N, C-alpha and C positions, 0 to 999 in steps of 0.2 A: 385196112385193119390197124389197130394199135396193139402191138405185141409187148407184153410186160413180163418181167420177172418179179415175183412177189413172195412174201413170207406171210403165212397165216397159220396160227396155232402151231408154231415152231417147225413148220414144214415149208421149204422153199420150192416153188415150181413156176410154171409159165401159164399165162392166160391171155385172153383177148379183152381189152377194155372197151366197154360199151356204156357211154354216158358216165354215171357215177357208180358203175358196177364193173367187176371183172369176172369174166367167164372162166372158171377153173378148168383148164384143159385136162388136168389129171382125172377129173370126174366126167367132163363132157366128151372127151376123146382119149380114153385111157390107153389106147395103143400108141399114142404119140409120146416122144421123149418129154421128160419133165425139165430139161435144161435147154437153154436157148440155142447154143451152138450146135448141139446134136439135132435139134429141131430144124434149124436152118439148113443143115447139111442134107436133109431129106428132100429139099427142093419143093417144086410146085405141087406135088401130090399132098405133102404135109400142109402146105399153105391152104390148099382147097379143103382139106379135112378140118382144119382149124376154123376156117370161114364158115363152113356148114355147121360145125358145133356151136359157133357163136350165135347162129340164127335160131337155135332151138331153145325153148324155155328150160329153166332149171340150171343148176350148177353155178349160180351167180352169188358173188360176195360183194358187199358194199366196199367201195374203195377206201372209205374211212376206216374200215376194219382190217386193212392189210398194210404191210410195210412194203413200199415200192423199193426194190433193189436195183442195182445197175442192170439194164436190160440184158447185157452180156456180162456175166460175172467176172470172167477172166478172158478178155479178147486174146486170140492167138497172136495178133499184132495190133499195136495202137500207133498209127502213123499220123503225123501232123505236118502241115505245110506252113512255112513262114513267109511273111511279106507278100501276101496274096490279095490284098486290097490296095489300090493305088494310094488312097488317103492314109493308110497305115504306113506304107513305104515312106510317104512324105513326112509324116510326123516323127518317124524314126531317123530321118535324115539319111536314108539309104537310097540305093539306086534300084530302079525297077529290074527285077531279076529276068535274065533271058531264058532261064529254065526253072522249073519248079524246085523249091528249096525245102526238102523234106528232112524230118528228124524223127527219132523214136521217142515215144513216151512209154516207159516201162509199164507193163500191164498191172503191176502191183499198185499203181497210183489210182486205180479206178475205185470210185465210191458212187453211192446212189444219188438220185436226183435231189434229195432233201437232207443228205448227210452233211455233217460239218467237215471242213478241211483245215489243215494245220498251218499255223504261223510257225515257221521253223525256228529252232534255237539259234541256228548258225547265220540267219540273215533276217533283217526287217524289210527287205525289198520284195515284198510279196505283191503280185499283180494278178489281175483277171484278164481273160481273153474270151469273149463270147463268140461261139462258132457253131456253124452247121456241121454235123457229122453224118457220114454215110456208113452203112453196115454192109459188108460183102455177104452175099447169099449163096454164091457158087464158087467152087474151086476153079481157078481160071489162070491163064497165062496168055500173054500177047493179045490182049483185048483191044481191038481198034476202037477209036473214040465213038464211032457210030453204032457200036454194039455194047458200049459200057453199061447202058441202062439195064441190060439183060442180067447183069451179075450183081446188081444192087438190090438187097433185100428190103431196104428202107432207110429212114433218116431219123436222127435224134439230135438233141441239143448237147453241146459240149462246153465245158469251161476249161480251156487250156491254161490252167493255173501255172504261173511262172515265178521263179525266184531269180530276179533279174541279174544280180551280180554273179550267181553261179551259172546262169545261162550264157553270159558274155565271156566267161573264162576260156571257153574252147569253141572252135568253129562248129562242132556237132550240136551244141546246145542241149544235149541229152540230160546232163545232170540237173540243170536248172529247170527242166520240164518234167522230171520224173519223181520228185519227192512223193513219198507215200501220201495218199489222199488228194493229190493234186490233179485228179482226172475225174471230176464229177460228170456223169453222163445220164441221160434219160429224157423225159420221165418214162418213155417207152420207145419202141421202134415203130414208126409210121410207114406203112407200105407205100410204094410209089403211086399206086392208083389213087390214094387219098391226098398225097402231097401235090401231085400235078407237076408243074415245071419247077425243079429245084433251084432254078436260076431266076426266080421272081418272088423271093421270100423276104419279108421284113425281118430284121434282126435287131433286138434291143437288149441292152445291159443296164441294169440299175445297181447302184451301191447305196444302201441305206435309203432307198426310195428316190435317189437322184439319178436321172437318166445320164449315163456316161457314153454309151455307144448306141448309134442308130444308123443303120445302113440297110442295104438290100443285096441279096446274093447275086443280083445282076452285075454287081461291081467286082465280082471275082476276076482276077487276072487270068488264072487257069481254072476253068470251071470243073465241076465234079467229074464229068466224063473224061476230060483231058487228064485229070489226076489219076483216074483208074488206068487209062492207057499208059501213062508214064510209069507208074509203079509196076504194072504187070509186064513191062518190057524186061525188067530185071529179075523178078521173082514171082513165085506163085502166090496169088491171093487166095484166102481160104474163108469158108463160112465163119462169121463172127468177127473177122478183122474189122477194125474201125479206122476210118480215114477222117480226120478233122480238117476242114477245108479252108481254114484261115480266119483271121479276125480283122475287123475294120478299125478305123481310128477311134481314139477315145480311151486308150489304155492309161492307167494311172501313171506309169513310168514316163510317159511322154508329155504329161502336163507340166506347166510352168507356174509354180514349182511342182515337182512330182508329188503325187498323192497315192502312196502305197496303202495296202490294206492293213488293218490293225485288228487285234482280237476283239470280237463282238460285232464286227462289220458283217452285213448280210448282202450277198451278191445274188441277184436274180437275173437270169438270162432267158429270153423268150424268142422263139423262132415261129413265125407265122405258119399255121396249119400243122404244127407239131406239138407245141405246148411250151412249158417252162420248167426250169430247174431253179432251186433256191437253196443256197448253202451259206452257213454261218462260219466265220473264221474263229477258230479256237486255238489256244496255246498248244504247242506240240507236247505230248506226254514225255515224261522224263526218260524212261527206258522201255522201249517196246519189244526188246528181245524176249523171245519165249520159245 
């Protein structure tokens, strides 16, 4: 299934995407939650009910008539890994890490699959990172690698937008990874049965139609299941948590000379069997306090 969060007629709820339509679960399965994290927390029974509802006629809205929101509006945790493709390690002039290198992206950075993201006032060193993301579907701890697939609800596309000078100021990288709007995700969550092997997916990133990144998730240094094992060693993973699994070579900051993003640029990221997100860079608003 493709599980989406969408807004239609000023109401935001969840649905199942079928072709060029979305099945409105608020109508087709009114007993289910209308918010993705609450839905995922109900586990396999809720998934089965949603699947059955999607097979029935009715309760369908044209995708063209809805606004696709971030599939998880406010992830409990948004975790990302650095230097997880060998070619990206090489282009950054770094050493292959002996252990996974994780950092936090603050959940307030999340925006939808076709929303704009900001060129900050404080830095022109804005960069893209096309990535495969996974979404946790079960509360879990101490998950062995060979059971990690059991706790993954599905997969989505992530742009780990980065402000490079702010990223490099501290070892944690958090500030340069967490500016508001710097976490486009979507376009929906694709369940594992439709994705198949998450370690055999083509990944491409374009900027203004120019192909900048092209790799395959088989090149991950630490694969999706190893990442779940590692993270759950330290803390509980919860339904709706997002883990972004790393970016391959081709980022703008590593080019010679560097090619950072400017206002008006359009970044499109596509992951095989999942879909694409596409986001335009816009100047950051003057004062967003409210």
